[in-house]
N, C-alpha and C positions, 0 to 999 in steps of 0.2 A: 610728386612727379615720379619718384622712384617706385612707389607703391603702384601707381597707375601703369607704369611700364611693365612691372611684374604681372599685373592683372591682364594686360594686353597679351603678354606672352602665354599666359594660361588660357586665355580666350582663343588665341591662335591655335593652340594645341587641341582644344576641345571642339571648336566649331570649324568644320571643314571649309565653309565658304570664306571665312576670314583668313584661314591658312592659304587658300588658293589665291585670294586677293593679295596677300603679302608676297607670295612666290611668283605669281604670274602677272601682277598688276602693273609692274613697272613704276613709273613716276606717279601715276594716278593712284595706284595701290599704296605707295608709300605715303602720299598725302592723306589718304583715307585712314591709314593706321595712325598717323600723327594726329589727325582730327579726333579719332577715337581716344587716343591717349590724353589729349587735352580735355575732352569731355569727362572722362573718368577722373582726371585730376580736379576738375571743377566740382564734380559731385562729391569726391572725397574731401575736398577743402570745405564744402558746405557742411558735410557730416561732422568733421572735426571741429569747425568753428561753432556749430550749433551745440555740440557737446560742451565745449568750453564755456559758451555763453550761459547755458543752463546750469552748469556746475558752479559758476560764479554767483548764482542766485543765493546760495547759502552764505557767501562771504560779503556780498555788497548789501548795504542797508537800503540804498535807494534804487534797487533793481526794478526795472519795469520792462514790459515787452518792447518798448521803443529802444531802451538801452541794449536789450538782447539783439534786436535787429541791427543796431549800429555795430555791436561787437562782431556779429556774423558777417556783416558787410565789410568791415575793415580787415578782419582776418582772412576772409576769402580773397579780397582784393590784393592783400599782401602776398598770398600764395600764388596768385596768378601773375603778379609782377616778378616773383622769383622764377616762375616757369618761363616767362618771357626773357628774363636775363640769362637763364641757363641755355635757352635756345639760341640767343644771340652769341653767347660764348662759343657754343658748338658750331654755329654757322660761320663764324669768322676763323674757325680752325685753331682756336686756342686750346682745344682739348674737349673732353666731355664736360659740358657746362654744369650739370647737376653735381657731378663728382668734384669738380673744382670748387663749387660753392660750399659743399660739405667739408672738404679739406680745409678751406679757408676758415670756416667756423671752428673747426677743431684746433687748428694751429693758433688762432687768435686767443684761445682760452689757456694755452700752455703757460704763458708768463704768470697769470694769476694763480694757476695751479702750483707752480714752483714757489711763488711767494707764500701761498697758504701752507705748503709743506714745510717750508723753512720756519715760518712764524709759529706753527703749532708744535713743531718738534725741535725747538732750539736746543734743549738740553739733551736730546736723544740722538742727535746727528753725529755720525762719524765722518771722517774725512772722505771716505769712499762714497758715502751717500750724498754728501754735499757736492762732490764732483759729478755724481750721476744726475743730480737735480740741475746743476749748471749746464750739463751737456744737453738736457732736454730743452 
């Protein structure tokens, strides 16, 4: 979704009709830009999930075109659900939905990072570094 938003901003700067639609379109223009962002998100999700499905061909022994189709379907569906959730978060005024989802993902990994830092560097930790890890 973030990549699609950036692409729409680039398209807006490059194509005058899209720029005019964004500036003068009002509610209808906003809906058209949102629709364009969603379509680009769908296309980008299909490209990424296809890349993953065909990359896994080397790692999976029972890879088949049907399995590749299922991987593409599930990953693309997941991406569109995340898009929907981020739009709901934004719509209800809880903040920028995409940014909140990214922030939540980063914050949720911090306890494991602290645990890993402590377990791998048990003999090398000073009091200051232990306190710094605890603050994180």
